[in-house]
N, C-alpha and C positions, 0 to 999 in steps of 0.2 A: 751938327746940323740935324735937328730932330725930325725934319720932314723929308729926309733924304732916303727913307726906306723904300722897299719894294712895294709896299701897300699903296704908295702914291702913283704907281705906274699906270693903272687903268684910267685914272682921271687925266693924267698928263697926255696919254696916248689918245683918249677920246677927244680932248681939246684940240690936238694937232691934226688928227686924221679920223674924224668920227665915222665916215662912211666907208672907209677901207675895211676889207674883210679880215678879221682877226683870226678866225678859225673856220675850218670846214670839217664837218663830221657827218658822213653819209650825205643825205640831201640837205642837211641843215647848214646854213651859212650864218655866222654871227659877226656883226660889225663891231668896231671898237666902241662905238657909242652904246650898242646893246650889251656888250660885255661889261662895261662900266656900270650900266643900270642894274644888271642882274647881280654883279658883285656887290654893289651897294645894298641891294635888297637882302642878300644873304648875310652881309655883315650886320645889318640892322636886326635880322632875326636871331643871329648868334648872340649879339649884344643883349637882346631882350631875353634870351634864355640864360643869361648870366655869364657869358664869356668875357673875360677881362684881360688886360695886357699881361703877357707871360704865361697864360693858360695854354695848354696843348690841345690842338684840334687835329684829329686823325682822319684820314681818308682811306677807304679800302674799296677797290674796284678796278676794272679794266680802264684803259685810256678812254676818256670821255670829257666833254666840255665842263661837266660839273667838277672834275678834278681841278681844272684851271680856276673856276669860279671859287671853289672852296679855298684854294691856296691864296688867292688875292684877297678874299674876304677876311681870312685869318690874319694876314699881314696888315690889312687896313685897321684891325682892332689892336695891333701891337701884340698879337698872340703868336704862338709858335706852331708851324705846320709840321705834321708827322705823316708823310705818305707811307702806306704799308704795302708790302708785297702780297698781292692777292693770290699768289700761288702757295702761300704758306699753309700749314695745318692750323687747326683751331688752337692747340696749345702754343704754337709759335706766335700766332697773332696775339693771344692772351698775354704772353710774356712781354711783347713789345708795348702793348697798351698799358700794362701795369708798370713796366719799367719807365716809360715816358711820363706816366701820370696823366694820361689823356683824360680831359674833362668832357670832350665831345667827340663823336664819331659819325661821319657821314659815310654810308656804305651801300654798295650795290650787291654785296654777297652776304649770306647769313653769318652772324657773329654771335657766339654764345657768351663771350666774356662780358662781365658787367661794366658799363660805362655810364656816368650820370646822364649824359645827353646822347641819344642814339637816333639818327634820322636815316631811314632807308630810302632808296631812290623812289619808291612808290609815294612817299610823302614829301619828296624834295621840293617840287614846285609849289606845293601848298604851304611849305614852311617859310618861303620867302616873305619878307615883310616890306612895308613901305620904307624906302630909303630915308635915313636921317642925316647922312653925310657927316656925321660927327666922328671923323677919323681920329685914331690915336697915333700920333706921329711916332715913328721908330727911328732910332739912330743907327749908324753904320755898325756899331759894336754890339747891337742887340741881336740875340739869337733869332734867326728866321725859320730854320728847319732843324729837325732831328732826323737824320737819314741813317737807317740801320744798315750796317755792313752786311755783306753776303752771308756771313756766318757759315763758312765751309767747315769750320771746326768750332765746337762750343757755342755758347750763346753769342749772338751778334752784339756788337757795340754800337751805341747811338752817337754817330759823329754829329757834332753841332756845327752848323754853318750860319754865320752871321749875315745880316743884310750886306755888309761890306764885302765879305768873302764872295758872295754870289755876284755882286755888281762888278767887282774887280775881275772875276772870271769872265763875265760878259765882255769887259773891255779887252781882256787878253784875246778872246776869240775874235772880236772885231778887228784887232790888229792883224791876226793871222789869216782870217778868211774874209774875202771881199763880199760880205753880206750886204745886199741892197734892199731898198725899200720895196722893191717889187719881188722880193724873194718868195718862193712858194716852197716851204719846207715840209717834207714828209716826216711826221713824227710816228715812227713805226715801232721803236723800242718802247718798253714800258716806262711811263712817266714817273713811276716811283724810283726809277734808276737815275742816278745823278747826270749821266750823259744826255739822255733824252730830254731831261728837264733843263739843265743849265747850259748844255752845249747846243741845243736845238731850239726849244720852244722860247725860252726867255731872250736869247739874242735876237731871234726873229721878231718877237714882241717889241723889243727895244727899238728896232729899225722900222717898225710899222709894216712888216711883211705878213704873209698868211701862213698859218700852220694847218696842214692837212693831217688830221688826227685819225690814225688807224686804231681800232679797238684792240687788235692783237696782230702779231706778225703772221703774214700769209704771203707766200711767193706770188701767186696769181693776183692777189689783191694789190700787191705792190706794183706789179706791171700795169694793172688797171688804173691805179691812182696816178701814176706817172703820166700815162697817156691822157687821162681825162682832165687832169688839173694842170698839166704842164709843170710838173715838179722840177725845181731847179737845184735842190740841195737836200741831202739826207744823210743821216748817221746810221750806222749799223755795226754790229760785231761781225767777226769774220764768218761765223756760221750763217748769218743772214745773207751776206754777199755770196758765199759759196752756193747757197741754195738758189739764188737768182742765176748764177752762171751755169749751174747744172740743170736748169729747167729747159724743157724742149722749146720754150718760148724765147729763150735767150738769143739765138742767132737772128731772129727777125724782129725782136722788140725795138720799138721806136724810143730811143733814149736821147733824142736830139735836144730836149729841153734841159737836160741835166747839166749843170755847170760844174758841180763838184760833189764828191762823195767823201765822207769822213768816217774813219773807223778807229776803234780803240777797244779797251777791255781785255785784250790779250795780244800776244805776238801774232802777227798776220803772216801766213806763208807767202813768200815772194812770188810763188807761182800764181797765187790768187791775184796779187797786185798786178802782175803782168797781164793776166786775162782781161782786166778792166782797162789797162792802158792800151791794149791792142784794139779796144773799141773807141779809143780817143778820149777816155774819161780820166779826169784828174782824181786820182785815188790817193787820199792823204791819210797818214797815220798821225795819231797823237798819243800821248801817254799821260796818265793821271790816275787819280783814285778819288773815292768819295771825300776823303779828308782834304783834298786840294781843290775841291769845288767844281770840276775835277781836273782842269787843265794844268799840266806841269810842263810838258814839252809839246811841240807841234812842228810838223813838216809842212811848209807852205806848198801850194800847188805847183808853183814854178820850179820847186826843188824836187818834186816827187819822182822825176825820171832819173835825175843825176844821183839821187841818194835812195834808191829803191830799198825798202825794208827798214829804213831809218825811222825812228819815232820823233826825229826832229831835234830842234834846239830848244833851250829854255824859253818859255813864253815871256812876253815883254815885261810884264810886271810881276816877276818872281825870280828867285835865284834857285838853281838846281845844280847839284854837284854829285860826283861819284866818289866813293871812299877809296878807290883804287887808281893807280896811274893809268894814263891812256893806253888802250889796248888790253887792259886786264879787267876782269869782272869785279865789280864792287857794288855796295848798296847805294841806292839813290836816296839822296837827302834833299828836302825842299823847304824853303822858307819864303814868305811873302804875304801880301795882304789877302790872298786867296786861300790861305791855309787855316784849317780849323783851329779854334782855340782849345779844343779838346773833346772829350767824350762825356756825354750826359750821365751824371750821377756815377762817375767812375774816375775819381782822382788818381788812383794808382795806375790805371791804363794811360791816362793823360800824361802823367809824369814819365812813364816808361817810353812814351812815343817821341819825346823831345830831348835833344841835347843842345844846350846853348842856343835855343831858338830854332834849331833845325829839326824838321819832322822826319822820322825814320820810316821809309816806305815799306821796308821788307822786301823790296824788289831788287834784282840784280841787273846791272847794265854794263855795257862796254862803251866807252866814249872814244870815238876815232879821232884822227888827226885834225878833222874839220870841226870838232866839238859836237858832232852828232851823237845822240844817244841811241843805242840799240839795246832794247830790253832783252835780257837773256832768260830770266825766269824769276819765280819767287824763290827767296832764300830757302824756304822750307821744302821746295820741290826738287832742288838740286840733290843728287845723290853721288856717292863716291864708289867707283867700281875699280878694284885693283889699284887703288891709290890715285885714280884719275877722276877729276870732277866731270860729271855728266849733267848737261842742262836739257831737261826734257823738251823745252820749246824748240831747240835746234833739231832734235830727233823727230819731233812731231812735224816740223816744216819739211823735213826730208821725206817722211812717209807720205805727206800730202802731195808730193810730186808724182806719186803713182797715179796713173789715169783712172784706176778703179776705186780710189779712196775718196770718200766724202769728208770724213773727219777722223782724227786720231788723238789719243791722249796717252801719255807715257808716264809711268811711275817707277820708282826704284823699289825692289823687293829684296829681302835677305837672301844671301847666297853663302854657302859654307866656304867656298874657295875664294871668291872675289869680294866678299863683304856685302856687296849689293850688285844686282844686275837689273836691266831694264825689262819692264813688262808693258807691252803696247796693247791698247784697246782700240780697235779699228772698226769704223762703220763704212761699209761699201757704198759706192755711188749708186744711184737708182739704176736698177737693171743689171748691175755688174755682179759677177761672181768672184769671190776672193777666198783663197785658202790661207791658213796661218803661215805656211811656209813661203808664200809669195812675198811677204814683207821683208824678212831678213835677206832673201835672195835679191830683192830690188835694192836694198841698202848696201849690199856688199860692193865695195869700190866707191861708194858715195860717202860713207862715214867710216871712221876708224872702227876697228872690230869691237873695242870695248864699249862703243856707243850703240851698237846694234842690239835691239832687245832680244833677250833669250826666249821670252814667252810672248806669244801673240794670241789675243782673244778677238774673235769676230763678233761684234754686237750689232743689234738693230738700231740702238741709239745710246748716247752717253748721258749720264745723270747730270742735271744742270741746276744752277741756282736761279732765282727769280730774274737776275740780270743777265741770264743766258751764259754765264761762265760755267765751265765744266767743273763738277764737284769730284775732286780726286779722292776724297776720303772714302766714299763708298767703293771706289775701284780698288783702293789699297786693301780694303777689308775682304775682298773676294778671295776664296781659297785658290791656291795655285793649281793648275791642271796637273793631273797625275802623269807620271812618266816623264 
């Protein structure tokens, strides 16, 4: 079916609900009819500049309505959208532009890399042309996006997501979350990140709800947006939700409009989940990755109290399994219509990622007797101390229970006696004072001795990727403290 692609969505939504608000950005409200008109004008301009089906169109900038317009205009032309992480350095941006073979770039930030067609935001509105509505239909198997992985080590890989991958992911989310046509979704994570895009904005668009777009994450701004717009649903990583709960505004904040909260990206400390549940909020975890569009498992709201800390069950339209028997840690494998066909211009990485149609996640999980997945850690993050496996996510969750801790990251470091031991990097909560010795003392009796970090560093902040995941590579490279 050649007209089933995502590029047809603005026209279909404008026909069904032209006057509903599609997006709110600051004081600007955009209806679905207006969004379709602007998307059509941008598509006409890109076509006039020479963009053809299969060409790559990149976008670089903070969250903004122009991101959404560029994305849908690209799809309307049968071209491939490449959202770039605006936090990257110029050499990193240049690598992704060159690797993807981007023909056009719409950008809100300076870019030194050569691209045939470059439109900065000062020229954006003037670039729009009269719409010609000559759409280039795309099929479900056509590539819609190239999303570059976080790149915590080495050059990032460009995961290809087809129109079908993204649409099936939307279906999976609609099965798991009771998204309504009156949904007011706060899009506070970066839209170049697969969760903000495919788990928030596009499912809300599909249902005809409203996306409130924040240009960047800000705790006070989040509280303000919830109160001003009656936000009903939002996604965030654990760092974002921890920031809200640690704010002085938290006890008195009016969160009555919020129906559900969704998190992913890393294991979430159970203490943080309980903090939200104590406020009567449905706080649900999911598990996935860029390559699965991203949803692989999900914990429905009604199960969030009975299975606290679980990443849920396999989503409706996908198969997920663990390579180990129940109760034992094993790698998560995924197959289904939401799984990437592979990596752009990287056949060797594509071949290595699949076995008999199953995608290798590189993540470790334990499946309990109810079939629930609990994500243990990345396979590369696990370390062995004295012959025992240590999973940093478990240690990090235990450290987070300390009332004076805002964040924690744990890595394994070489040790002459034990092979490897733990090293914890801890960020104190606002206004709190924390000494290195406080952490092992707190963990004694809570964790087995071999799991307790031997080294503890107190930091002001942890290094992060553009999708707000902790970058453990730089932490491993830090010299050990003397003594």
